[in-house]
C-alpha positions as CSV (number, residue, x, y, z in Angstrom):
1,M,-45.8,58.6,-23.5
2,A,-43.0,57.8,-25.8
3,N,-39.4,56.4,-25.0
4,P,-37.5,59.4,-23.2
5,I,-35.0,59.5,-26.2
6,L,-38.1,60.6,-28.4
7,D,-40.4,62.1,-26.1
8,T,-38.8,65.7,-26.3
9,P,-40.1,68.8,-28.3
10,D,-36.8,69.0,-30.5
11,S,-36.4,65.2,-30.7
12,R,-34.2,64.4,-34.0
13,P,-34.1,60.7,-34.3
14,A,-31.3,58.9,-36.6
15,F,-32.2,55.6,-37.6
16,L,-29.6,52.9,-38.3
17,F,-29.7,49.7,-40.0
18,P,-27.3,47.0,-39.5
19,G,-25.5,44.9,-42.2
20,Q,-24.4,41.3,-42.7
21,G,-23.3,39.2,-39.5
22,S,-26.1,39.5,-37.2
23,Q,-28.3,36.9,-38.6
24,V,-29.3,34.4,-36.0
25,V,-32.0,31.6,-36.9
26,G,-35.2,32.8,-35.2
27,M,-34.8,36.3,-35.7
28,G,-38.2,38.2,-36.2
29,K,-40.2,35.3,-35.1
30,D,-41.9,37.1,-32.3
31,L,-42.7,40.2,-34.6
32,Y,-44.1,37.8,-37.1
33,E,-46.3,35.9,-34.7
34,S,-47.6,39.3,-32.7
35,S,-47.8,41.8,-35.4
36,S,-49.7,42.1,-39.0
37,A,-47.5,44.8,-40.1
38,A,-44.5,42.5,-39.5
39,R,-46.1,39.5,-41.4
40,E,-46.9,42.0,-44.3
41,V,-42.9,42.4,-44.4
42,F,-42.0,38.8,-44.2
43,D,-44.8,37.7,-46.8
44,A,-44.0,40.4,-49.3
45,V,-40.3,39.4,-49.4
46,D,-41.3,35.6,-49.9
47,Q,-43.6,36.8,-52.6
48,A,-40.6,38.9,-54.1
49,L,-38.1,36.1,-54.1
50,G,-40.4,33.3,-55.1
51,E,-39.5,31.2,-51.9
52,S,-40.1,31.1,-48.2
53,L,-37.0,33.1,-46.8
54,T,-39.1,33.2,-43.7
55,N,-39.1,29.6,-43.1
56,L,-35.4,29.5,-43.4
57,M,-34.8,32.4,-40.8
58,F,-37.3,31.1,-38.3
59,D,-36.1,27.4,-38.9
60,G,-32.8,27.4,-40.1
61,P,-30.6,25.5,-40.9
62,Q,-27.8,28.4,-39.5
63,K,-25.6,27.4,-42.2
64,E,-27.8,27.9,-45.0
65,L,-29.0,31.3,-43.1
66,N,-25.4,32.6,-43.0
67,R,-24.8,32.0,-47.0
68,T,-24.4,35.4,-48.2
69,W,-27.2,35.6,-50.6
70,N,-29.6,34.3,-47.8
71,C,-28.5,36.4,-45.0
72,Q,-28.6,39.6,-46.8
73,P,-32.3,39.7,-47.5
74,A,-32.9,37.9,-44.1
75,I,-31.3,40.8,-42.3
76,M,-33.3,43.5,-44.2
77,T,-36.4,41.6,-44.0
78,V,-36.1,41.6,-40.1
79,S,-35.0,45.5,-40.0
80,L,-37.7,46.7,-41.9
81,A,-40.3,44.4,-40.1
82,C,-39.0,46.1,-36.8
83,L,-39.6,49.6,-38.2
84,A,-43.1,48.4,-39.4
85,V,-44.1,46.9,-35.9
86,A,-42.7,50.2,-34.3
87,A,-44.9,52.5,-36.7
88,E,-47.8,50.0,-36.0
89,A,-47.4,50.4,-32.4
90,S,-47.1,54.5,-32.6
91,V,-47.0,56.2,-35.7
92,D,-45.8,59.2,-34.0
93,A,-42.7,57.8,-32.4
94,V,-41.1,56.9,-35.4
95,S,-42.7,58.7,-38.1
96,H,-40.3,62.0,-38.4
97,P,-36.8,60.5,-38.5
98,F,-34.3,63.1,-38.9
99,L,-31.6,61.3,-40.8
100,M,-30.9,57.5,-41.9
101,A,-27.9,55.3,-42.4
102,G,-27.1,51.7,-42.9
103,H,-24.0,49.7,-42.3
104,S,-23.1,48.0,-45.8
105,L,-25.8,46.1,-46.5
106,G,-28.0,48.2,-44.2
107,E,-27.8,51.0,-46.6
108,Y,-30.3,48.9,-48.7
109,S,-32.5,48.8,-45.7
110,A,-32.3,52.7,-44.9
111,L,-32.8,53.3,-48.9
112,V,-36.1,51.6,-48.5
113,A,-37.3,53.3,-45.1
114,S,-36.5,56.7,-46.7
115,G,-38.6,55.7,-49.8
116,V,-36.0,55.8,-52.3
117,M,-37.1,52.6,-53.6
118,D,-39.8,50.0,-53.0
119,M,-38.8,47.0,-50.6
120,E,-39.8,44.2,-53.3
121,H,-37.0,45.9,-55.7
122,A,-34.6,46.1,-52.7
123,V,-35.0,42.5,-51.9
124,A,-34.3,41.5,-55.6
125,L,-31.2,43.7,-55.4
126,V,-29.9,42.5,-52.2
127,R,-30.3,39.0,-53.3
128,E,-28.6,39.5,-56.6
129,R,-25.9,41.3,-54.4
130,G,-25.3,38.3,-52.1
131,R,-25.2,35.8,-55.2
132,L,-22.5,37.8,-57.1
133,M,-20.5,38.3,-53.8
134,E,-20.6,34.7,-53.5
135,E,-19.3,34.3,-56.9
136,A,-16.3,36.5,-56.6
137,C,-15.5,34.9,-53.2
138,E,-15.2,31.3,-54.7
139,K,-13.2,33.0,-57.8
140,R,-10.4,34.5,-55.0
141,R,-10.8,33.3,-51.5
142,G,-10.0,36.3,-49.3
143,A,-10.4,37.3,-45.6
144,M,-11.2,40.2,-43.2
145,A,-9.6,41.0,-39.8
146,A,-10.8,43.7,-37.0
147,I,-7.8,45.7,-36.0
148,L,-8.2,47.3,-32.6
149,G,-6.6,50.2,-30.7
150,L,-4.6,51.3,-33.8
151,N,-4.4,55.0,-35.2
152,Q,-6.3,55.0,-38.8
153,D,-3.2,56.3,-40.5
154,V,-1.1,53.6,-39.3
155,V,-3.6,50.7,-40.3
156,E,-3.7,52.4,-43.8
157,E,0.0,52.2,-43.9
158,V,0.2,48.6,-43.1
159,C,-2.6,47.9,-45.8
160,R,-0.5,49.9,-48.5
161,E,2.7,47.9,-47.3
162,V,0.9,44.5,-47.7
163,G,-1.6,44.9,-50.4
164,T,-4.8,44.9,-48.2
165,Q,-7.3,47.2,-48.1
166,V,-9.5,49.2,-45.3
167,A,-12.9,48.1,-45.5
168,N,-14.9,49.5,-42.4
169,I,-13.8,52.1,-40.2
170,N,-16.5,51.3,-37.6
171,S,-15.3,53.6,-34.6
172,P,-12.5,54.9,-32.7
173,G,-9.9,52.3,-32.4
174,Q,-11.6,49.6,-34.3
175,I,-10.8,49.1,-37.9
176,V,-11.7,46.2,-40.6
177,I,-9.4,45.7,-43.3
178,S,-9.9,43.0,-46.3
179,G,-8.0,41.3,-48.9
180,E,-6.2,37.9,-49.7
181,Q,-6.2,35.6,-46.9
182,D,-2.2,35.7,-46.7
183,K,-1.9,39.1,-47.0
184,V,-4.4,39.8,-44.3
185,A,-2.8,37.5,-41.9
186,Q,0.4,39.5,-42.7
187,A,-1.1,42.8,-42.2
188,M,-2.6,41.4,-38.9
189,E,1.2,40.7,-37.7
190,L,2.4,43.9,-39.0
191,A,-0.5,45.7,-37.1
192,K,0.4,44.1,-33.8
193,E,4.1,45.2,-34.0
194,R,3.1,48.7,-34.8
195,G,0.9,48.9,-31.6
196,A,-2.6,47.3,-32.4
197,R,-4.0,46.3,-28.9
198,R,-5.5,43.0,-31.0
199,A,-6.0,41.9,-34.3
200,V,-8.9,39.4,-34.9
201,A,-9.9,37.5,-37.6
202,L,-13.3,37.7,-38.5
203,Q,-15.6,34.8,-39.7
204,V,-16.7,35.9,-43.0
205,G,-17.3,34.5,-46.4
206,G,-14.6,36.7,-48.1
207,A,-12.8,39.8,-48.8
208,F,-15.8,41.9,-48.5
209,H,-15.5,46.0,-49.4
210,S,-12.2,45.4,-51.2
211,Y,-10.9,44.8,-54.7
212,L,-11.8,41.3,-54.5
213,M,-15.0,42.2,-55.2
214,G,-14.5,43.5,-58.4
215,P,-15.8,40.6,-60.4
216,A,-19.3,41.3,-59.0
217,L,-19.3,45.0,-60.0
218,D,-20.6,44.7,-63.4
219,G,-23.4,42.5,-62.5
220,M,-24.1,44.7,-59.8
221,L,-24.5,47.7,-62.0
222,K,-26.8,46.1,-64.4
223,A,-29.0,45.2,-61.8
224,L,-29.1,48.8,-60.3
225,N,-29.4,50.4,-63.5
226,A,-32.9,48.2,-63.9
227,V,-34.2,50.1,-60.7
228,E,-35.8,53.4,-60.5
229,F,-34.6,55.3,-57.7
230,R,-36.7,58.3,-55.9
231,H,-35.7,61.2,-53.7
232,P,-35.4,60.4,-50.1
233,A,-38.1,61.3,-48.0
234,T,-35.4,61.4,-45.3
235,P,-31.8,62.1,-45.9
236,V,-29.8,58.6,-46.0
237,V,-26.1,59.3,-45.2
238,A,-24.1,57.6,-47.7
239,N,-21.3,54.9,-46.4
240,C,-18.7,55.8,-48.6
241,T,-18.7,59.9,-48.5
242,A,-20.3,60.3,-45.2
243,K,-22.7,62.8,-46.6
244,P,-26.6,62.8,-47.5
245,L,-27.7,61.3,-50.8
246,N,-29.6,63.4,-53.2
247,A,-30.3,62.4,-56.8
248,D,-30.7,58.9,-58.6
249,R,-27.3,59.0,-60.1
250,E,-25.5,59.6,-56.4
251,V,-27.6,56.5,-55.2
252,K,-26.7,54.2,-57.9
253,E,-22.9,55.4,-57.6
254,E,-22.6,55.1,-53.8
255,L,-24.3,51.3,-53.9
256,A,-21.9,50.6,-56.5
257,E,-18.9,52.0,-54.9
258,Q,-19.6,50.5,-51.4
259,L,-19.3,47.1,-52.9
260,C,-15.5,47.4,-53.4
261,G,-15.0,50.4,-51.1
262,C,-14.6,51.5,-47.4
263,V,-17.7,51.9,-45.1
264,R,-16.9,55.1,-43.2
265,W,-19.2,54.5,-40.4
266,E,-17.7,56.6,-37.7
267,E,-17.8,59.4,-40.2
268,C,-21.3,59.0,-40.8
269,I,-22.2,59.0,-37.3
270,K,-20.3,62.1,-36.4
271,Y,-21.9,63.7,-39.4
272,M,-25.4,63.1,-38.0
273,V,-24.2,64.2,-34.7
274,D,-22.8,67.5,-36.1
275,A,-26.2,67.9,-38.1
276,G,-28.1,67.7,-35.2
277,A,-29.4,64.0,-34.4
278,T,-30.4,64.0,-30.8
279,C,-30.8,59.9,-30.8
280,F,-29.9,56.9,-32.6
281,I,-32.3,54.0,-33.0
282,E,-31.1,50.9,-34.6
283,F,-33.9,48.8,-36.4
284,G,-32.7,45.2,-37.1
285,P,-31.2,42.1,-35.7
286,G,-28.6,42.4,-33.1
287,K,-27.0,45.5,-31.7
288,V,-23.6,46.1,-33.2
289,L,-24.5,49.4,-34.6
290,T,-26.0,50.8,-31.0
291,G,-22.8,49.6,-29.5
292,L,-20.7,51.7,-32.3
293,A,-22.5,54.7,-31.9
294,K,-21.9,54.6,-28.0
295,Q,-18.3,54.5,-28.8
296,I,-18.2,57.3,-31.3
297,A,-20.9,59.5,-29.6
298,R,-21.0,59.1,-25.9
299,E,-23.3,62.0,-25.3
300,T,-26.1,60.7,-27.7
301,P,-28.6,58.4,-26.4
302,S,-28.8,55.3,-28.5
303,M,-31.1,51.9,-28.2
304,A,-31.6,48.7,-30.3
305,V,-34.9,47.7,-31.6
306,N,-34.7,44.1,-32.4
307,D,-37.6,42.2,-31.0
308,L,-41.1,42.6,-29.8
309,P,-40.1,43.9,-26.0
310,S,-37.6,46.7,-27.6
311,V,-40.2,47.8,-30.1
312,Y,-42.8,48.4,-27.1
313,S,-39.7,49.9,-25.1
314,L,-39.2,52.6,-27.8
315,V,-42.7,53.8,-28.2
316,G,-43.4,53.5,-24.3
317,Q,-45.9,50.9,-24.3
318,T,-46.1,47.2,-23.2
319,P,-47.4,44.3,-25.3
320,A,-50.3,44.1,-23.6
321,G,-51.1,47.8,-23.6
């Protein structure tokens, strides 16, 4: 018997894939040691990159894993390994997703899972994306901050006043801003003056999803133009529009736009619920998106699949059975 959130005649699961920030040394190791499907994912990534990212994920050091160009392919690898193990354990439970979405980097994982591109191409794209983002960060140092408990219109007004940008609209009352370090600091103070419950500086490498990523755009477009994209087998809801992606051109435009544009995650979740999704399943390290889904759509069940026990919980089995 499958997990109760899937074991219904009209189950329409939406798959979610996390973005940068959930990386930790040791992630995915239990999957690798227990599942041939997971090992195939890890080995394919190592082969595509020409180096053992797997060793870095399992043994560290954490500081090296945290580098943007390492953590992005690493998170995607674990996300796809979690999905592969779930499919290996019970094909029926995960073979018919209704919709998919990924947060920032996670959008690439969703596109692989939906058949839009091969994993090997996606890994190369994500490694290049991380490299270009690191270079952009070195050219102009930026920062990001989470503004909690403040209306979106007010946050946008604050950003306009000080010259920052809304980077992620994650959930009701949780909006991330991005920009130059001093301007983000000014925006944090102004947001608190305008009624924000808290303003929290994020420990990130730079001002992601902002104009400061502009220097990475030309290189990213070149990399995207070298990849062939297919029509998704499962609709993927785009970060920047909160609507499903269809054509090859739309995929390229979305992946280019989200580099400097806003991730409208709250709208993505609401779209999926309105479209008929009955549950959310997050595949990948951590459970950030599961938490956000619970804030946005309290009536819709959700769970995180990030290790071997959670895989078997999803498919209603035990590791021994």
